[in-house]
N, C-alpha and C positions, 0 to 999 in steps of 0.2 A: 806262221812265222818262217821266214827263209833261214835255212841252216847255213852255217859258215865253216868252211874248211880252210885252215892255214897250212899250205903245203910247203915242202922243201925244208922241213924242220931238221936242224943238224946238231942241236945242243939242248941240254936240259933247261938252260936259261931261257932259250927262245920258246920251248914247249910250255914253260911256266908262264911266260908272257901271254901266250895264246890262251892258256887256260884261264888266267886271271882276268883277261879281257872279255871272256865269254864265248870263246870258240866252241863249236860243237864237235869238231874233228881236227886232227892233225895228219899231215901226210909225210911219209918217209920215202924218199926216192932211192930205190935200189939199183936203178939203171945208171949208166955213165952220164954224169952231169956235174956241174959245179956244186950241186946240192946233194950229191950221192953220200949215203951213209952205209957203214958196215952193219952186219947183223948184230954185232956186239954193241955198237953205239945205239942202234935202234932199240935194242933190248933195254939198255940202261935208261934211255929217255922214256920208254913206255912204262917202265916200273916206277918212274917218278911222277906219273900222271894217274889221276883217279880213273876208275872204270867208266865213269860217266862221259869221258872224252873218248870218242871213237878214234881208233888208230887205223889208218889206211896205208897200205903198201902200194907204191907206184912201180910198175914193172914195164919193161920194153922187150918183148919177144924172149922172155926168160924161160929156161927149162922148167917143167912142171915141178921137178924135185926141189929146185931152189925156192920156188914160190911157197911150197909147203913148209920148207925149212924156215923161211922168213916168218911165216904165220906163227909157227911154234915159238921162235925166238923172241919176236916182238909183240906177241899177243894180238895179232891183227884182227880187226873186226870186218875189214873189207879189202878186196883186191881192186886196184885200178890199173887196167891194162891199156898202155899207151902206144903199143906198136901195131904190127899187122896180125895180131892174134885172131885166129879163126873163131867163128861162132861156136864150133864144137869145143875148142880149147876153153873158151870162156865159160860155157855152160857147165862143164864138169866141175868147176871150182865152186859153183853155187851150193854144192852139197856141204861145204865146210865154212863158207863165209859169204857175205854179200859181194856181188861183182858189179863193178863200174867199167863200162867200155868208153874210152876216149875216142871221139870222132873229130878229126881235123877238118874244119869247115873251110873249104875253098870257094864253093858256090853251091847252088841248090842241089846239084847232083850228088854232092857229098853226103847229104842227108839220107839218101836211099839206102846206104849201108846199115842204117839203124834197124830197119825191119828184119834183118837177118839175125840179130842178136837177142837171145833170150837172157837178159840181164836185169839187175835190180835198178839200174839208172844209167843214163848216158851223160858223159861229160863232153861238152862242146868247147873246143879250143880252136885258136886261130891256126890256119894251115901255114906250114913253113917247109920248104924243101930241104932246109939245113938242120932243123931241130925237131924232136918229137914232142916238145912242150917247153914251157918256161921261157917263151920268147918275149913276153911282155907286150905282145901285140893283140889288138882286139879284132873282131870281125863284124860283119853286118848282123846286128841283133835281130833284124827282121827274119833272118834264117833260123834263129833260135826259136822264134815264135812258131815258125812253120814246122819245126821239129816236134812240136807237141802233138801233132796228128798221129804220131806213132804210139801214143799212149804209154810212154815211159817217163819216169821222173827225169827232169832236165837239170843238170848241174852246169851253171854258166861259168866259164873260165876265159882266160885270154885278155890281158891288158886291163884288168880291173884294178881300181885303186879307190881310196877314200873319196876322190874327186868325182868319179863317175858311177860308183856302185849304186847309189840311190836311183839315178836315172835308169840304169840297167835293170834293176829290180822292178821299177814301176812299168817299164816297157815290156819286159819278158815274163815277169812273174815266175821265176824259176823255183824249183824245189830247193836248190842250194846254190851258193856261190863259192868259188874256189880261187884263192889268191896266193901268189908266191912272190914274184919279183916286185909286185906293186906295194909290198910292205917291207921292203928290204933296205938296208944300208949298203950292202954289197951282196953278191950271190952267196946264199947260205947263211947270211946274218940278218936277222929281223930287227926292225926298228920298233921299239915299244910304243912310241908315239903314233907311228903309222898303223900298227896293228890295232891299237885302241880306237883310233879315229875311224878305221875301216869298219870294225865291228859296230861301233856306235852308229855309224851312218846306215849300216844294214838294218839295225833295229829300228831306226827312225823311218826307214822306207816302208 
């Protein structure tokens, strides 16, 4: 079964929507973004969720001290690094939680970075010169299939929605799918209808 992560959660209400719809994980964005949350807000949301829902912190080139502080505050089960974090930086965090390294896929050469990272999973997202993530754009899924040769669990992200996620899963067969803007009313506000439809279509795939 493909796992589902609803990212960019900014409120208890949206977290509960994700939980009740059957999400396996939620993501808190601690980097500069329309979906950014404070440690205090992430802590409140995390406490409102059962332990069965995995909490993932999303960071971009953050100081190690802040990452550790966020883990403690929000009870994070995993770190998702979306910047230019080095393999050494990522590896040291595996001692305290699971580590996901985001790879921005521009072309086939982008995939070569994967082999340098000793992480629990890689998240493949669309390349953008302007943003680190959350662009709502997809990339060539053939490249996601090629990424499997590195023998790391692949989390598919970028431009996913209820309308294309079944096709994406059938083509790529990823370990998990990650969605944010594809289930929103506006940046940082989730649509209950879109979240439920997205997860329903993942399960059908």
